MARRO-699647 format. One line per 8 residues: number of its first residue (from 1); their letters; for each residue y, z, x of C-alpha. Coordinates in steps of 0.2 Angstrom, whole numbers, plus 2048, in hexadecimal, padded with zeros to 3 digits. Example, Ala and Ser with C-alpha at 12.3 -4.5 7.8 and 13.67 -1.06 7.14 Angstrom:
2
1> AS> 7EA:827:83E; 7FB:824:844
***
This chain:
173
1> XXXXXXXX> 82B:828:84A; 81A:823:843; 81A:811:83F; 810:80C:830; 814:7F9:832; 819:7F3:843; 821:7E2:842; 815:7DB:835
9> XXXXXXXX> 819:7C8:832; 81C:7C1:821; 81A:7AE:824; 824:7A1:81B; 817:793:81D; 810:78C:80D; 7FE:790:814; 7F5:7A0:80E
17> XXXXXXXX> 7EB:7AE:816; 7DC:7B4:80E; 7D9:7C7:80E; 7CA:7D0:806; 7C7:7BF:7FC; 7D8:7BF:7F5; 7E6:7B4:7FB; 7F6:7BB:802
25> XXXXXXXX> 804:7AE:800; 813:7AA:80B; 821:7B7:80A; 816:7C6:806; 816:7D5:811; 804:7DB:813; 800:7ED:816; 7EF:7F6:818
33> XXXXXXXX> 7EB:805:80D; 7DD:811:808; 7DB:81C:7F9; 7D2:82D:7F8; 7D1:83B:7EC; 7DF:847:7EC; 7D3:855:7F2; 7CF:84B:802
41> XXXXXXXX> 7DA:84D:811; 7D5:83C:81A; 7D2:82B:814; 7BF:827:811; 7BF:815:80D; 7C2:805:816; 7D4:7FF:816; 7D8:7F1:80A
49> XXXXXXXX> 7E8:7E6:809; 7F7:7E9:7FE; 807:7E0:7FC; 817:7EA:800; 823:7E5:7F2; 834:7ED:7F0; 836:7E6:7DF; 827:7EF:7D9
57> XXXXXXXX> 82D:7FF:7D0; 81D:80A:7D2; 816:813:7E1; 806:809:7E2; 7FD:7FE:7D5; 7EC:7F6:7D6; 7DF:7F0:7CA; 7CF:7FA:7C5
65> XXXXXXXX> 7C5:7EC:7CE; 7CF:7F0:7DE; 7CC:803:7DB; 7B9:801:7DA; 7B6:7F2:7E6; 7C2:7F6:7F4; 7C7:808:7F3; 7B5:80D:7EE
73> XXXXXXXX> 7BB:819:7E1; 7B7:81A:7CE; 7C4:81C:7C1; 7BC:82C:7BA; 7BE:834:7CC; 7D1:833:7CA; 7DA:83F:7BF; 7E7:838:7B3
81> XXXXXXXX> 7F9:83E:7B7; 802:834:7AA; 803:822:7A3; 810:814:7A1; 811:806:795; 812:7F5:79E; 80D:7E3:79A; 80A:7E9:788
89> XXXXXXXX> 7FC:7F5:78E; 7FA:808:792; 7F8:80A:7A5; 7F1:81A:7AC; 7F9:822:7BB; 7EC:82B:7C5; 7EC:838:7D3; 7E6:831:7E3
97> XXXXXXXX> 7EB:832:7F6; 7F2:822:7FC; 7F1:81F:80F; 7FA:811:819; 7F1:80B:829; 7FC:804:837; 7FA:7F2:83C; 7F9:7EB:84D
105> XXXXXXXX> 80B:7E6:852; 80F:7D5:84D; 7FF:7D2:843; 7FD:7D0:830; 7EB:7D3:82D; 7E1:7DF:839; 7E6:7F1:83A; 7E8:7FC:849
113> XXXXXXXX> 7DC:80A:84D; 7EB:817:84A; 7EA:825:83E; 7EF:820:82C; 7FE:828:824; 7FD:831:813; 809:82A:807; 80D:836:7F8
121> XXXXXXXX> 80C:82F:7E7; 815:83C:7DC; 812:835:7CB; 801:82C:7D0; 7FB:81B:7D3; 7FA:80E:7C5; 7E9:807:7C2; 7E9:7F8:7B7
129> XXXXXXXX> 7D9:7F5:7AD; 7CF:7E5:7AE; 7D8:7D4:7B0; 7E0:7CD:7BF; 7F0:7D7:7C1; 7F5:7DB:7CE; 7EC:7CD:7D8; 7EE:7D9:7E7
137> XXXXXXXX> 7F2:7EB:7E7; 805:7EE:7E9; 80E:7FC:7F2; 81F:7FE:7EA; 831:804:7EE; 82E:815:7E5; 821:819:7F3; 82D:815:801
145> XXXXXXXX> 83B:81F:7F9; 831:82E:7F4; 82A:82F:806; 83B:82C:80E; 834:81D:818; 83F:811:821; 83B:7FF:81D; 843:7F2:829
153> XXXXXXXX> 842:7DF:824; 847:7D3:832; 84A:7C3:829; 84D:7B9:838; 83D:7BE:840; 834:7BF:830; 82C:7D0:833; 82D:7E1:82B
161> XXXXXXXX> 82C:7F3:833; 828:802:829; 82A:813:831; 82C:826:82C; 83E:82C:82C; 83A:83B:836; 840:83B:848; 835:840:856
169> XXXXX> 83B:846:867; 82E:84A:875; 839:858:87C; 83E:860:86C; 839:872:86A
***
């Protein structure tokens, strides 16, 4: 079963961790992602951090600033699929491939050399214009459900594991 997150910690300490110049606070699950055009079968940009937030009802959201500075993509490169109205503004849902990079087991920041996993975003990703929302990109519950992923949060150990639901058996025909 491919692991997307392998026991990534979400510390309860009041201190903060800085990722890509932004602060990840306590009790935040950090996941490393990349974006690419829908026509590209492999991620072409350096992974950047996002927050896994089961309370977020979109697949993936980021600001236009994150799209250009971190993902290396321009807004005009991504086809508009639809739009939503949120925070009294129209937010475009854009077509892009979203890739999740595995972490090193038990670590929050560095990612492993393993192959990234494509996460389908059926209705697209939400790209917020200007401003400071979201502070860090957000991977939401819709992406987990639509891709039939399994999320395990171990509160006593303060760590999260995310894996595909597909079972793998080395001797299966």
